[in-house]
C-alpha positions in Angstrom: 70.5 103.6 7.4 67.7 106.2 6.6 67.0 106.7 10.2 70.5 108.5 10.7 69.6 111.9 9.3 67.3 112.4 12.8 70.6 112.0 14.5 71.9 115.0 12.6 69.0 116.7 12.4 68.5 117.0 16.2 72.2 117.6 16.8 72.2 120.5 14.5 69.3 122.0 15.9 71.1 121.9 19.4 73.7 124.3 17.9 71.1 126.8 18.7 71.1 126.1 22.2 73.4 128.9 22.6 70.7 131.4 22.0 69.7 130.4 25.7 72.5 132.6 27.0 73.7 136.2 25.2 70.8 136.7 22.5 67.9 135.8 25.0 69.6 137.7 27.8 69.5 140.6 25.5 65.9 140.4 24.6 65.0 140.0 28.0 66.9 142.8 29.4 65.1 145.3 26.6 61.7 144.1 28.1 62.1 145.1 31.7 63.3 148.2 33.9 67.0 148.4 34.7 66.2 147.6 38.2 64.5 144.4 37.4 67.4 142.9 35.5 68.3 140.6 38.6 64.9 139.3 39.0 64.7 138.4 35.3 68.1 137.0 34.8 67.6 135.1 38.0 64.3 133.8 37.1 65.5 132.7 33.3 68.7 130.8 35.0 66.5 128.8 37.2 64.1 128.1 34.4 67.0 127.1 32.3 68.2 124.6 34.9 64.8 123.1 35.6 64.5 122.6 32.1 67.8 120.9 31.7 67.0 118.7 34.5 63.7 117.6 33.2 64.8 117.1 29.8 67.6 115.0 31.0 65.4 112.8 32.9 62.9 112.6 30.2 65.5 111.5 27.4 66.9 109.1 29.7 63.8 107.4 30.5 62.8 107.4 26.9 65.9 105.8 26.0 65.3 103.1 28.4 61.7 102.5 27.3 62.5 102.4 23.3 65.8 101.3 23.2 64.8 97.8 22.1 62.1 99.0 19.7 63.3 102.3 18.4 66.3 103.8 19.8 66.3 107.1 17.8 63.0 108.2 19.5 65.1 110.1 21.8 66.6 111.9 18.8 63.1 112.7 17.6 62.0 114.0 21.0 65.1 116.1 21.1 64.6 117.5 17.8 61.0 118.2 18.5 62.0 120.0 21.6 64.5 122.3 19.9 61.9 123.2 16.9 59.2 124.3 19.5 62.2 126.4 21.2 63.2 127.7 17.9 59.5 128.4 16.8 58.8 130.3 20.4 62.1 132.2 20.0 61.1 133.3 16.7 57.5 134.4 17.7 59.4 136.4 20.6 61.4 138.1 17.9 58.9 138.9 16.0 56.7 140.5 18.5 59.8 142.7 19.7 60.5 143.7 16.2 56.9 144.8 15.6 56.8 146.6 18.9 60.1 148.4 18.1 58.3 149.7 14.7 55.3 151.2 16.5 56.9 152.6 19.4 60.7 153.1 19.1 63.6 150.8 20.3 63.1 148.9 23.3 65.1 149.4 26.6 65.8 153.0 26.3 65.4 155.1 29.2 62.5 157.7 28.9 65.2 160.8 29.4 67.1 159.4 26.1 64.2 159.4 24.2 63.2 162.9 25.4 66.8 164.0 24.6 66.6 162.8 20.9 
């Protein structure tokens, strides 16, 4: 009964999975020129697809190996992966905030900056 918290923790972290869409795409679009949007969005979509396939395969194999000894190992691994994702996105967000404080808002065209 005490191991049940891990399941709820990992599921609550998977709510953050929505970060891989709109907020992350917005941050990515601020970091590249307008003519690079297609390349960066394609690369991010491919990376997300590969990560999804790899993590699904990994979690299935992990469950098969640990189902008799520790069936919750899959949830521990999933929560660790989600925690790493949250950490990396937080670091990226901090870098963007620092850059914007020092140089102004990211994603503005040079013409927009000159007219202000």
